[in-house]
Backbone and ligand atoms as CSV (ligand in chain L), in Angstrom:
chain,resi,resn,atom,element,x,y,z
A,1,MET,N,N,13.919,-53.838,-29.364
A,1,MET,CA,C,13.497,-52.745,-28.467
A,1,MET,C,C,14.592,-52.486,-27.431
A,2,ASN,N,N,14.875,-51.210,-27.203
A,2,ASN,CA,C,15.900,-50.830,-26.226
A,2,ASN,C,C,15.250,-50.597,-24.853
A,3,TYR,N,N,15.699,-51.354,-23.889
A,3,TYR,CA,C,15.095,-51.276,-22.555
A,3,TYR,C,C,16.011,-50.579,-21.541
A,4,LYS,N,N,16.949,-49.763,-22.023
A,4,LYS,CA,C,17.902,-49.088,-21.121
A,4,LYS,C,C,17.158,-48.228,-20.078
A,5,HIS,N,N,16.166,-47.493,-20.547
A,5,HIS,CA,C,15.454,-46.586,-19.642
A,5,HIS,C,C,14.689,-47.379,-18.564
A,6,LEU,N,N,14.024,-48.475,-18.988
A,6,LEU,CA,C,13.277,-49.303,-18.030
A,6,LEU,C,C,14.237,-49.954,-17.038
A,7,ALA,N,N,15.393,-50.399,-17.546
A,7,ALA,CA,C,16.415,-51.002,-16.669
A,7,ALA,C,C,16.887,-49.979,-15.635
A,8,GLU,N,N,17.072,-48.743,-16.069
A,8,GLU,CA,C,17.514,-47.697,-15.130
A,8,GLU,C,C,16.444,-47.410,-14.069
A,9,SER,N,N,15.178,-47.474,-14.461
A,9,SER,CA,C,14.093,-47.282,-13.480
A,9,SER,C,C,14.114,-48.393,-12.431
A,10,ALA,N,N,14.384,-49.620,-12.865
A,10,ALA,CA,C,14.460,-50.751,-11.924
A,10,ALA,C,C,15.647,-50.576,-10.980
A,11,ILE,N,N,16.771,-50.136,-11.519
A,11,ILE,CA,C,17.971,-49.921,-10.683
A,11,ILE,C,C,17.677,-48.840,-9.635
A,12,LYS,N,N,17.003,-47.783,-10.056
A,12,LYS,CA,C,16.685,-46.686,-9.118
A,12,LYS,C,C,15.711,-47.170,-8.030
A,13,ALA,N,N,14.730,-47.973,-8.427
A,13,ALA,CA,C,13.719,-48.466,-7.476
A,13,ALA,C,C,14.343,-49.334,-6.387
A,14,LYS,N,N,15.477,-49.943,-6.714
A,14,LYS,CA,C,16.200,-50.804,-5.761
A,14,LYS,C,C,16.559,-50.040,-4.480
A,15,GLN,N,N,16.782,-48.733,-4.605
A,15,GLN,CA,C,17.175,-47.914,-3.447
A,15,GLN,C,C,16.126,-47.945,-2.335
A,16,ASN,N,N,14.871,-48.151,-2.708
A,16,ASN,CA,C,13.801,-48.130,-1.707
A,16,ASN,C,C,13.518,-49.502,-1.095
A,17,ALA,N,N,14.263,-50.510,-1.504
A,17,ALA,CA,C,14.029,-51.864,-0.986
A,17,ALA,C,C,14.170,-51.880,0.532
A,18,LEU,N,N,13.441,-52.833,1.139
A,18,LEU,CA,C,13.507,-53.004,2.596
A,18,LEU,C,C,13.819,-54.474,2.901
A,19,PRO,N,N,15.065,-54.875,2.580
A,19,PRO,CA,C,15.441,-56.292,2.756
A,19,PRO,C,C,15.997,-56.514,4.158
A,20,LEU,N,N,15.110,-56.416,5.147
A,20,LEU,CA,C,15.513,-56.386,6.551
A,20,LEU,C,C,16.288,-57.619,6.981
A,21,TYR,N,N,16.021,-58.757,6.348
A,21,TYR,CA,C,16.625,-60.013,6.797
A,21,TYR,C,C,17.636,-60.562,5.806
A,22,SER,N,N,17.356,-60.433,4.509
A,22,SER,CA,C,18.280,-60.976,3.509
A,22,SER,C,C,19.371,-59.980,3.133
A,23,ASN,N,N,19.115,-58.683,3.321
A,23,ASN,CA,C,20.027,-57.626,2.873
A,23,ASN,C,C,20.257,-57.676,1.359
A,24,PHE,N,N,19.316,-58.261,0.636
A,24,PHE,CA,C,19.418,-58.385,-0.825
A,24,PHE,C,C,18.437,-57.392,-1.460
A,25,TYR,N,N,18.994,-56.366,-2.063
A,25,TYR,CA,C,18.186,-55.269,-2.617
A,25,TYR,C,C,17.747,-55.586,-4.041
A,26,VAL,N,N,16.436,-55.454,-4.309
A,26,VAL,CA,C,15.908,-55.715,-5.658
A,26,VAL,C,C,14.964,-54.578,-6.046
A,27,GLY,N,N,15.040,-54.170,-7.314
A,27,GLY,CA,C,14.121,-53.169,-7.862
A,27,GLY,C,C,13.486,-53.687,-9.136
A,28,ALA,N,N,12.291,-53.210,-9.444
A,28,ALA,CA,C,11.601,-53.624,-10.665
A,28,ALA,C,C,10.875,-52.426,-11.261
A,29,ALA,N,N,10.639,-52.500,-12.565
A,29,ALA,CA,C,9.873,-51.452,-13.250
A,29,ALA,C,C,9.058,-52.123,-14.346
A,30,VAL,N,N,7.749,-51.914,-14.302
A,30,VAL,CA,C,6.869,-52.532,-15.293
A,30,VAL,C,C,6.380,-51.448,-16.261
A,31,LEU,N,N,6.392,-51.792,-17.559
A,31,LEU,CA,C,6.001,-50.868,-18.633
A,31,LEU,C,C,4.624,-51.264,-19.146
A,32,THR,N,N,3.681,-50.322,-19.126
A,32,THR,CA,C,2.313,-50.623,-19.567
A,32,THR,C,C,2.177,-50.412,-21.073
A,33,SER,N,N,1.041,-50.862,-21.609
A,33,SER,CA,C,0.796,-50.693,-23.050
A,33,SER,C,C,0.712,-49.215,-23.433
A,34,GLY,N,N,0.361,-48.380,-22.454
A,34,GLY,CA,C,0.306,-46.934,-22.721
A,34,GLY,C,C,1.588,-46.205,-22.361
A,35,ASP,N,N,2.656,-46.984,-22.159
A,35,ASP,CA,C,3.997,-46.449,-21.860
A,35,ASP,C,C,4.116,-45.764,-20.495
A,36,ASN,N,N,3.254,-46.150,-19.561
A,36,ASN,CA,C,3.472,-45.716,-18.180
A,36,ASN,C,C,4.416,-46.704,-17.495
A,37,VAL,N,N,5.180,-46.198,-16.547
A,37,VAL,CA,C,6.122,-47.047,-15.808
A,37,VAL,C,C,5.761,-47.016,-14.325
A,38,TYR,N,N,5.648,-48.211,-13.730
A,38,TYR,CA,C,5.411,-48.342,-12.287
A,38,TYR,C,C,6.587,-49.123,-11.710
A,39,THR,N,N,7.131,-48.610,-10.613
A,39,THR,CA,C,8.295,-49.272,-10.033
A,39,THR,C,C,7.915,-49.993,-8.747
A,40,GLY,N,N,8.784,-50.881,-8.315
A,40,GLY,CA,C,8.573,-51.604,-7.067
A,40,GLY,C,C,9.898,-52.073,-6.505
A,41,CYS,N,N,9.886,-52.458,-5.236
A,41,CYS,CA,C,11.080,-52.996,-4.582
A,41,CYS,C,C,10.638,-54.161,-3.699
A,42,ASN,N,N,11.611,-54.951,-3.232
A,42,ASN,CA,C,11.256,-56.026,-2.303
A,42,ASN,C,C,11.107,-55.462,-0.897
A,43,ILE,N,N,10.125,-56.003,-0.186
A,43,ILE,CA,C,9.795,-55.544,1.175
A,43,ILE,C,C,9.645,-56.793,2.035
A,44,GLU,N,N,10.461,-56.888,3.076
A,44,GLU,CA,C,10.475,-58.111,3.886
A,44,GLU,C,C,9.752,-57.921,5.212
A,45,SER,N,N,9.206,-59.046,5.705
A,45,SER,CA,C,8.463,-59.083,6.962
A,45,SER,C,C,9.169,-60.037,7.932
A,46,SER,N,N,8.984,-59.796,9.242
A,46,SER,CA,C,9.574,-60.698,10.239
A,46,SER,C,C,8.986,-62.098,10.124
A,47,SER,N,N,7.767,-62.190,9.570
A,47,SER,CA,C,7.199,-63.484,9.216
A,47,SER,C,C,7.611,-63.707,7.758
A,48,TYR,N,N,8.789,-64.335,7.571
A,48,TYR,CA,C,9.536,-64.256,6.308
A,48,TYR,C,C,8.705,-64.501,5.052
A,49,SER,N,N,7.750,-65.440,5.161
A,49,SER,CA,C,7.012,-65.811,3.950
A,49,SER,C,C,6.078,-64.701,3.485
A,50,LEU,N,N,5.890,-63.686,4.300
A,50,LEU,CA,C,5.038,-62.563,3.900
A,50,LEU,C,C,5.793,-61.527,3.073
A,51,THR,N,N,7.069,-61.750,2.894
A,51,THR,CA,C,7.889,-60.883,2.041
A,51,THR,C,C,7.281,-60.779,0.646
A,52,ILE,N,N,7.402,-59.596,0.051
A,52,ILE,CA,C,6.968,-59.452,-1.345
A,52,ILE,C,C,8.165,-59.048,-2.197
A,53,CYS,N,N,8.251,-59.652,-3.372
A,53,CYS,CA,C,9.340,-59.362,-4.311
A,53,CYS,C,C,9.075,-58.041,-5.035
A,54,ALA,N,N,10.152,-57.489,-5.575
A,54,ALA,CA,C,10.079,-56.220,-6.307
A,54,ALA,C,C,9.119,-56.301,-7.494
A,55,GLU,N,N,9.139,-57.421,-8.205
A,55,GLU,CA,C,8.314,-57.556,-9.411
A,55,GLU,C,C,6.826,-57.479,-9.057
A,56,ARG,N,N,6.453,-58.232,-7.997
A,56,ARG,CA,C,5.033,-58.222,-7.633
A,56,ARG,C,C,4.613,-56.870,-7.062
A,57,THR,N,N,5.491,-56.205,-6.333
A,57,THR,CA,C,5.162,-54.857,-5.856
A,57,THR,C,C,4.841,-53.952,-7.046
A,58,ALA,N,N,5.688,-53.979,-8.064
A,58,ALA,CA,C,5.495,-53.104,-9.236
A,58,ALA,C,C,4.196,-53.447,-9.975
A,59,ILE,N,N,3.968,-54.736,-10.183
A,59,ILE,CA,C,2.764,-55.161,-10.930
A,59,ILE,C,C,1.498,-54.813,-10.139
A,60,PHE,N,N,1.508,-55.071,-8.836
A,60,PHE,CA,C,0.311,-54.784,-8.031
A,60,PHE,C,C,0.059,-53.284,-7.925
A,61,LYS,N,N,1.127,-52.506,-7.858
A,61,LYS,CA,C,0.944,-51.048,-7.873
A,61,LYS,C,C,0.258,-50.615,-9.164
A,62,ALA,N,N,0.741,-51.132,-10.289
A,62,ALA,CA,C,0.175,-50.743,-11.587
A,62,ALA,C,C,-1.291,-51.155,-11.691
A,63,ILE,N,N,-1.576,-52.381,-11.279
A,63,ILE,CA,C,-2.953,-52.875,-11.379
A,63,ILE,C,C,-3.865,-52.081,-10.459
A,64,SER,N,N,-3.369,-51.734,-9.288
A,64,SER,CA,C,-4.199,-50.970,-8.344
A,64,SER,C,C,-4.458,-49.552,-8.826
A,65,GLU,N,N,-3.674,-49.103,-9.812
A,65,GLU,CA,C,-3.915,-47.785,-10.420
A,65,GLU,C,C,-4.772,-47.899,-11.675
A,66,GLY,N,N,-5.242,-49.110,-11.965
A,66,GLY,CA,C,-6.162,-49.287,-13.086
A,66,GLY,C,C,-5.536,-49.853,-14.348
A,67,GLU,N,N,-4.236,-50.096,-14.339
A,67,GLU,CA,C,-3.563,-50.634,-15.528
A,67,GLU,C,C,-3.931,-52.110,-15.716
A,68,ARG,N,N,-4.035,-52.542,-16.956
A,68,ARG,CA,C,-4.375,-53.940,-17.235
A,68,ARG,C,C,-3.527,-54.567,-18.336
A,69,GLU,N,N,-2.809,-53.750,-19.116
A,69,GLU,CA,C,-2.043,-54.302,-20.236
A,69,GLU,C,C,-0.582,-53.877,-20.119
A,70,PHE,N,N,0.294,-54.851,-20.349
A,70,PHE,CA,C,1.718,-54.617,-20.094
A,70,PHE,C,C,2.570,-55.061,-21.280
A,71,LYS,N,N,3.736,-54.398,-21.392
A,71,LYS,CA,C,4.667,-54.736,-22.479
A,71,LYS,C,C,5.948,-55.396,-21.963
A,72,ALA,N,N,6.365,-54.973,-20.772
A,72,ALA,CA,C,7.675,-55.458,-20.302
A,72,ALA,C,C,7.816,-55.214,-18.806
A,73,ILE,N,N,8.705,-55.998,-18.192
A,73,ILE,CA,C,9.084,-55.719,-16.795
A,73,ILE,C,C,10.592,-55.901,-16.673
A,74,ALA,N,N,11.236,-54.931,-16.018
A,74,ALA,CA,C,12.678,-55.027,-15.756
A,74,ALA,C,C,12.877,-55.312,-14.278
A,75,VAL,N,N,13.895,-56.137,-13.976
A,75,VAL,CA,C,14.225,-56.440,-12.577
A,75,VAL,C,C,15.738,-56.321,-12.409
A,76,ALA,N,N,16.132,-55.645,-11.317
A,76,ALA,CA,C,17.556,-55.375,-11.088
A,76,ALA,C,C,17.945,-55.779,-9.680
A,77,GLY,N,N,19.093,-56.461,-9.562
A,77,GLY,CA,C,19.625,-56.836,-8.250
A,77,GLY,C,C,21.083,-56.426,-8.171
A,78,ASP,N,N,21.687,-56.651,-7.002
A,78,ASP,CA,C,23.100,-56.299,-6.831
A,78,ASP,C,C,23.987,-57.498,-7.138
A,79,MET,N,N,23.730,-58.172,-8.233
A,79,MET,CA,C,24.492,-59.367,-8.584
A,79,MET,C,C,25.273,-59.128,-9.867
A,80,GLU,N,N,26.469,-59.741,-9.938
A,80,GLU,CA,C,27.235,-59.684,-11.192
A,80,GLU,C,C,26.469,-60.392,-12.300
A,81,ASP,N,N,25.804,-61.477,-11.899
A,81,ASP,CA,C,25.016,-62.244,-12.871
A,81,ASP,C,C,23.645,-61.573,-13.051
A,82,TYR,N,N,22.960,-61.923,-14.120
A,82,TYR,CA,C,21.626,-61.372,-14.350
A,82,TYR,C,C,20.659,-61.967,-13.340
A,83,ILE,N,N,19.899,-61.107,-12.660
A,83,ILE,CA,C,18.916,-61.605,-11.683
A,83,ILE,C,C,17.767,-62.256,-12.438
A,84,SER,N,N,17.177,-63.268,-11.841
A,84,SER,CA,C,16.127,-64.030,-12.499
A,84,SER,C,C,14.916,-64.114,-11.565
A,85,PRO,N,N,13.727,-63.749,-12.033
A,85,PRO,CA,C,12.543,-63.734,-11.161
A,85,PRO,C,C,12.255,-65.098,-10.521
A,86,CYS,N,N,11.778,-65.086,-9.284
A,86,CYS,CA,C,11.438,-66.332,-8.593
A,86,CYS,C,C,10.204,-66.975,-9.233
A,87,GLY,N,N,9.933,-68.200,-8.850
A,87,GLY,CA,C,8.799,-68.930,-9.424
A,87,GLY,C,C,7.463,-68.262,-9.183
A,88,ALA,N,N,7.283,-67.715,-7.970
A,88,ALA,CA,C,6.011,-67.050,-7.650
A,88,ALA,C,C,5.796,-65.851,-8.572
A,89,CYS,N,N,6.849,-65.072,-8.781
A,89,CYS,CA,C,6.713,-63.899,-9.658
A,89,CYS,C,C,6.485,-64.308,-11.107
A,90,ARG,N,N,7.113,-65.400,-11.544
A,90,ARG,CA,C,6.872,-65.882,-12.912
A,90,ARG,C,C,5.387,-66.206,-13.111
A,91,GLN,N,N,4.785,-66.840,-12.097
A,91,GLN,CA,C,3.361,-67.168,-12.198
A,91,GLN,C,C,2.526,-65.892,-12.276
A,92,VAL,N,N,2.847,-64.908,-11.434
A,92,VAL,CA,C,2.078,-63.646,-11.424
A,92,VAL,C,C,2.269,-62.887,-12.735
A,93,ILE,N,N,3.495,-62.870,-13.256
A,93,ILE,CA,C,3.736,-62.208,-14.545
A,93,ILE,C,C,2.907,-62.901,-15.626
A,94,SER,N,N,2.939,-64.231,-15.627
A,94,SER,CA,C,2.170,-64.990,-16.619
A,94,SER,C,C,0.676,-64.702,-16.497
A,95,ASP,N,N,0.148,-64.698,-15.278
A,95,ASP,CA,C,-1.287,-64.496,-15.051
A,95,ASP,C,C,-1.731,-63.072,-15.357
A,96,LEU,N,N,-0.964,-62.086,-14.916
A,96,LEU,CA,C,-1.438,-60.692,-14.938
A,96,LEU,C,C,-0.845,-59.847,-16.064
A,97,CYS,N,N,0.278,-60.275,-16.607
A,97,CYS,CA,C,0.921,-59.485,-17.676
A,97,CYS,C,C,0.912,-60.210,-19.015
A,98,GLY,N,N,0.806,-61.544,-18.980
A,98,GLY,CA,C,0.804,-62.309,-20.221
A,98,GLY,C,C,2.203,-62.443,-20.819
A,99,GLU,N,N,2.223,-62.578,-22.138
A,99,GLU,CA,C,3.496,-62.841,-22.845
A,99,GLU,C,C,4.229,-61.512,-23.080
A,100,ILE,N,N,5.049,-61.116,-22.123
A,100,ILE,CA,C,5.758,-59.834,-22.210
A,100,ILE,C,C,7.269,-60.081,-22.217
A,101,ASP,N,N,8.014,-59.002,-22.405
A,101,ASP,CA,C,9.473,-59.084,-22.307
A,101,ASP,C,C,9.880,-58.941,-20.839
A,102,ILE,N,N,10.757,-59.824,-20.382
A,102,ILE,CA,C,11.284,-59.762,-19.019
A,102,ILE,C,C,12.771,-59.402,-19.118
A,103,ILE,N,N,13.099,-58.240,-18.566
A,103,ILE,CA,C,14.455,-57.689,-18.699
A,103,ILE,C,C,15.195,-57.937,-17.393
A,104,MET,N,N,16.254,-58.721,-17.455
A,104,MET,CA,C,17.009,-59.099,-16.250
A,104,MET,C,C,18.337,-58.362,-16.259
A,105,VAL,N,N,18.511,-57.523,-15.227
A,105,VAL,CA,C,19.600,-56.537,-15.208
A,105,VAL,C,C,20.671,-56.959,-14.205
A,106,ASN,N,N,21.946,-56.855,-14.588
A,106,ASN,CA,C,23.018,-57.169,-13.625
A,106,ASN,C,C,23.562,-55.889,-12.988
A,107,SER,N,N,24.540,-56.041,-12.111
A,107,SER,CA,C,25.031,-54.880,-11.338
A,107,SER,C,C,25.792,-53.868,-12.194
A,108,ASN,N,N,26.155,-54.247,-13.436
A,108,ASN,CA,C,26.778,-53.268,-14.352
A,108,ASN,C,C,25.744,-52.472,-15.125
A,109,GLY,N,N,24.467,-52.851,-14.997
A,109,GLY,CA,C,23.423,-52.202,-15.786
A,109,GLY,C,C,23.209,-52.867,-17.135
A,110,ASP,N,N,23.941,-53.956,-17.404
A,110,ASP,CA,C,23.700,-54.729,-18.637
A,110,ASP,C,C,22.485,-55.622,-18.414
A,111,TYR,N,N,21.843,-56.038,-19.503
A,111,TYR,CA,C,20.659,-56.873,-19.318
A,111,TYR,C,C,20.484,-57.892,-20.444
A,112,ILE,N,N,19.688,-58.913,-20.120
A,112,ILE,CA,C,19.230,-59.866,-21.129
A,112,ILE,C,C,17.702,-59.842,-21.107
A,113,VAL,N,N,17.089,-60.223,-22.223
A,113,VAL,CA,C,15.629,-60.187,-22.353
A,113,VAL,C,C,15.109,-61.582,-22.692
A,114,LYS,N,N,14.097,-62.017,-21.933
A,114,LYS,CA,C,13.415,-63.288,-22.227
A,114,LYS,C,C,11.910,-63.051,-22.216
A,115,LYS,N,N,11.186,-63.900,-22.914
A,115,LYS,CA,C,9.719,-63.840,-22.893
A,115,LYS,C,C,9.181,-64.609,-21.679
A,116,THR,N,N,7.965,-64.255,-21.259
A,116,THR,CA,C,7.331,-64.943,-20.127
A,116,THR,C,C,7.358,-66.462,-20.314
A,117,SER,N,N,6.972,-66.920,-21.498
A,117,SER,CA,C,6.866,-68.369,-21.715
A,117,SER,C,C,8.228,-69.067,-21.737
A,118,GLU,N,N,9.290,-68.285,-21.919
A,118,GLU,CA,C,10.625,-68.889,-21.834
A,118,GLU,C,C,10.997,-69.141,-20.373
A,119,LEU,N,N,10.543,-68.251,-19.491
A,119,LEU,CA,C,10.866,-68.418,-18.060
A,119,LEU,C,C,9.851,-69.313,-17.354
A,120,LEU,N,N,8.641,-69.425,-17.918
A,120,LEU,CA,C,7.620,-70.287,-17.314
A,120,LEU,C,C,6.902,-71.072,-18.417
A,121,PRO,N,N,7.602,-72.070,-18.976
A,121,PRO,CA,C,6.973,-72.868,-20.026
A,121,PRO,C,C,5.851,-73.733,-19.453
A,122,PHE,N,N,4.858,-74.039,-20.280
A,122,PHE,CA,C,3.767,-74.942,-19.895
A,122,PHE,C,C,3.080,-74.429,-18.626
A,123,ALA,N,N,2.784,-73.117,-18.630
A,123,ALA,CA,C,2.275,-72.457,-17.415
A,123,ALA,C,C,0.850,-72.858,-17.084
A,124,PHE,N,N,0.563,-72.937,-15.797
A,124,PHE,CA,C,-0.821,-72.990,-15.326
A,124,PHE,C,C,-1.427,-71.612,-15.527
A,125,GLY,N,N,-2.759,-71.564,-15.797
A,125,GLY,CA,C,-3.401,-70.267,-15.958
A,125,GLY,C,C,-4.906,-70.402,-15.929
A,126,ASP,N,N,-5.608,-69.280,-16.113
A,126,ASP,CA,C,-7.069,-69.319,-15.990
A,126,ASP,C,C,-7.699,-70.205,-17.069
A,127,LYS,N,N,-6.992,-70.415,-18.199
A,127,LYS,CA,C,-7.490,-71.332,-19.238
A,127,LYS,C,C,-7.688,-72.743,-18.682
A,128,ASP,N,N,-6.989,-73.069,-17.599
A,128,ASP,CA,C,-7.039,-74.425,-17.059
A,128,ASP,C,C,-8.286,-74.716,-16.226
A,129,PHE,N,N,-9.042,-73.703,-15.858
A,129,PHE,CA,C,-10.270,-73.984,-15.078
A,129,PHE,C,C,-11.484,-73.263,-15.614
A,130,GLU,N,N,-11.381,-72.778,-16.878
A,130,GLU,CA,C,-12.552,-72.106,-17.468
A,130,GLU,C,C,-13.604,-73.135,-17.862
L,1,LIG,N1,N,13.594,-61.096,-4.580
L,1,LIG,C1,C,12.969,-60.225,-5.419
L,1,LIG,O1,O,12.455,-59.182,-4.976
L,1,LIG,N2,N,12.917,-60.516,-6.740
L,1,LIG,C2,C,13.549,-61.570,-7.322
L,1,LIG,O2,O,13.488,-61.726,-8.538
L,1,LIG,C3,C,14.319,-62.517,-6.496
L,1,LIG,C4,C,14.149,-62.352,-5.017
L,1,LIG,C5,C,13.699,-60.750,-3.151
L,1,LIG,C6,C,12.831,-61.530,-2.205
L,1,LIG,C7,C,13.605,-61.366,-0.914
L,1,LIG,O3,O,13.253,-60.135,-0.313
L,1,LIG,C8,C,15.054,-61.279,-1.345
L,1,LIG,O4,O,15.033,-60.947,-2.718
L,1,LIG,C9,C,15.858,-62.544,-1.134
L,1,LIG,O5,O,15.223,-63.640,-1.679
C-alpha cells in the first residue's frame, strides 16, 4: 500500500503544532476504514505533562467524530531520522486502532511502515481484564 498521500497530510498537519516549550513540531494523520483522514498536531501546556502528541490528537479527533475503525496512522517530525511514536501513543494506537500500519515519516518525506504489534509487542489491553 502506498502511503504517500497520508504522509503528506501528516507533514501538512505539522504546521499547526503548538510546541511552546520543546519547539519540536509533529503532525499526524489517521486513515479510517472508510478512507476518511483526520489530522492532528502536538499541543503543549505550561504544565508539561498535559501536553498531547500529534498521534493522540488525530485519533481522538476521529473518535469524537464517530469513527471506530482504522487502517493506518502517519506521523511526521522535523527529523532526518524516521520519527517513532512515544510509548503512550503506542498504547493508545493499540487500544483504539488495533493492528494497523504505522507510517513514520522523516524530514525528506520518506517513510517506513511498521505494524502496531511490532512497535508494542506483548501489549496490555482490554483482553487482560475482561
Ligand atoms: N511528540 C509527538 O507529538 N509525537 C511523537 O511521536 C513524539 C513526541 C511531541 C510531544 C512533545 O510535544 C514534543 O513532541 C517533544 O516530545
